[in-house]
C-alpha positions as CSV (number, residue, x, y, z in Angstrom):
1,X,-24.5,22.8,-12.4
2,X,-27.3,22.2,-9.9
3,X,-27.3,24.3,-6.8
4,X,-27.2,22.1,-3.7
5,X,-29.6,24.3,-1.8
6,X,-32.4,23.1,-4.1
7,X,-31.5,19.4,-3.8
8,X,-33.3,17.0,-1.4
9,X,-31.9,14.2,0.7
10,X,-31.8,10.8,-1.0
11,X,-33.3,9.1,2.1
12,X,-35.6,11.9,3.3
13,X,-37.4,13.8,0.5
14,X,-38.7,16.5,2.8
15,X,-35.2,17.6,4.0
16,X,-32.7,19.8,2.2
17,X,-29.4,18.1,1.2
18,X,-26.3,19.5,2.8
19,X,-23.6,17.3,1.3
20,X,-23.0,15.0,-1.6
21,X,-21.3,11.6,-1.1
22,X,-18.2,11.4,-3.1
23,X,-18.5,7.6,-3.6
24,X,-22.1,7.2,-4.9
25,X,-22.8,10.9,-5.9
26,X,-26.2,11.1,-4.0
27,X,-27.1,14.1,-1.9
28,X,-27.9,13.7,1.8
29,X,-29.2,15.7,4.9
30,X,-27.2,16.2,8.0
31,X,-28.5,13.0,9.7
32,X,-27.6,10.7,6.7
33,X,-24.0,11.9,6.0
34,X,-21.1,11.3,8.3
35,X,-17.3,12.0,8.4
36,X,-14.9,9.1,8.5
37,X,-11.1,9.4,8.5
38,X,-11.4,13.0,7.1
39,X,-13.8,12.0,4.3
40,X,-17.5,12.6,4.1
41,X,-19.6,9.5,3.1
42,X,-23.2,8.2,3.3
43,X,-24.0,5.3,5.6
44,X,-24.1,2.7,2.7
45,X,-20.7,3.8,1.3
46,X,-19.2,4.0,4.8
47,X,-20.3,0.4,5.5
48,X,-18.7,-0.7,2.2
49,X,-15.5,1.2,3.2
50,X,-15.4,-0.4,6.6
51,X,-16.2,-3.9,5.2
52,X,-13.4,-3.9,2.7
53,X,-10.1,-3.7,4.7
54,X,-7.2,-2.0,3.0
55,X,-4.8,-4.6,1.7
56,X,-1.2,-3.8,2.4
57,X,0.8,-3.0,-0.7
58,X,3.5,-5.4,-1.4
59,X,5.9,-3.7,-3.6
60,X,9.6,-3.1,-4.1
61,X,9.9,-1.0,-0.9
62,X,11.5,-3.8,1.2
63,X,13.8,-4.6,-1.7
64,X,14.9,-1.0,-2.0
65,X,15.4,-0.7,1.7
66,X,17.6,-3.8,1.7
67,X,19.7,-2.5,-1.2
68,X,20.0,0.9,0.5
69,X,21.2,-0.8,3.7
70,X,23.8,-2.8,1.8
71,X,25.1,0.2,-0.1
72,X,25.3,2.2,3.2
73,X,27.2,-0.7,4.9
74,X,29.8,-0.9,2.0
75,X,30.2,2.8,1.8
76,X,30.9,3.1,5.6
77,X,33.2,0.1,5.3
78,X,35.2,1.8,2.5
79,X,35.4,5.1,4.4
80,X,36.8,3.4,7.5
81,X,39.0,1.1,5.5
82,X,40.7,4.0,3.6
83,X,40.9,6.1,6.8
84,X,42.8,3.2,8.4
85,X,45.1,2.9,5.5
86,X,45.8,6.7,5.6
87,X,46.6,6.4,9.3
88,X,49.0,3.5,8.7
89,X,50.9,5.7,6.3
90,X,51.8,8.2,9.0
91,X,55.3,7.8,10.3
92,X,55.7,6.2,13.7
93,X,57.6,9.3,15.2
94,X,54.6,11.5,14.3
95,X,53.3,11.3,17.9
96,X,56.7,11.7,19.5
97,X,56.8,15.5,19.1
98,X,57.9,17.2,22.3
99,X,56.5,20.6,22.9
100,X,58.9,23.0,24.7
């Protein structure tokens, strides 16, 4: 493995390299490397990253959210339906208790 202290900048041969671009693998000095969205990249790779917008992933997430919503709705409906049936089974004089 090559020690980065002995490497030179890809753009400036007289300067020592301080970082390696993870996209292209070249080493660069402080002036040639930049941080973008928490990642280090050279100017050429950064321009390529900015140029190509991230495409939104269209997957099964909306379908799963819809199914989860329907299941939740029917589960709540069943809970309230059977709770209502249980309350109807109570005798009508249940609430007529007189405390002395």
